Each structure stands twice: as structure tokens, then as C-alpha cells.
N, C-alpha and C positions, 0 to 999 in steps of 0.2 A: 504494500500500500504506500502511496506517496505521502510524505510527511509535509504538512502545511504549518509546522510549528513556527511561531514567531511572525506570522502574517496577519495583518490587521483586517483584511477583507475576508468575507465568508468563502469557504472552499468552493461552494457551488458557483459563486460569481467568477472565480478564477477558471474553473473548469469550463464554464459556459463560454467565456471569452476565448480560451484556447481552442475549444472544440468548434467554435464558430469561425475563427480566423484560419485555422489550418486547411480545412477542405475548400473553403470558398475564396480565400485569398483577398479579402476586402482590405482596404487601407486602414491604418490605425485610427485615423480621424473618423472614418465611417464606423469603425468598431466602437469608438468612443460614444458616438451618437446612439448606437444600438444599445450599449450598456446604460446610457442615460435613460432610455426608454424602460429599462429594467430596474430603474431606481438605484443604480450603482454609479456614484459620482467619482470618476477617476480621470487621469490624464492619459493621453495616448502614449506617453513615454512609459507609464506604468504598465499599460497593456503590452508594450513591446517587451519589457522585462519579464512579464508573466509568460509570454509565448516563448521567449528564448530559454527561460529557466525550466519551464514545466513541460514543454512538448517532447523533449527527449525522454523525460521520466515517464510520461504517459505512453510513449511508443514502446519503451522497454517493458512496461507492465502489460501492454497489449500483446507483445510477442510471447510473453510467458504463458498466456492463456490460449494462444493460437495452436491449432492442431498441426501436427507434423505432416508434411507432404511427402509422398513417395518420391524417392530420389531418382528413379528410373522412369522415363516415359518415352513413347514412340509416336511418330506422326505417320499417317498413311501417305503413300506416294500420290502426288497430284501433278497436274500439268496445267499450263496456262497457254492459251492460244493468243498469239500476238499478231495483229494486222491480218485478221481473217483466217 
């Protein structure tokens, strides 16, 4: 589990900001407005620190719970017709 010890904001607000920024890639200023709609008053520099500090930790936790993939795989033979 990710430790949020010593952080003044609620854990849910940090996770929401990181989970919203990573897949959609919005700017930090736009993310600041989105967080204002959620009643979290913070600066875009704070959001930047949250993403930089917490996204690798979240990624590592997600990889732990991810199922293993078979190491061997094969593709059927195919052909592509070019210019008729």
C-alpha cells in the first residue's frame, strides 16, 4: 500500500488527481480547475509534485496485482496484397 504519511491533503484527492492526469494527459492548469470543481483548493505546481511522486508508486502497486502473461506466443502466417 502506498504511504501518504505527512501529506496535508486527503488521499482520495491525490489519487483522483493522479488517476485523472495520467490517462488523459490534461494540462496542470486544467487539472487545477477540475480539482477546484471537486472542492480541492491547490496549485498546479502541487499537482505536478503529486503526479511525479505518486505515479511510479501506483504503477508498481498495479504491477504487483497484475496477472503473469505466458512468455511464449505465436502468430499465424499472413500475407498482404500490395497494389492489386
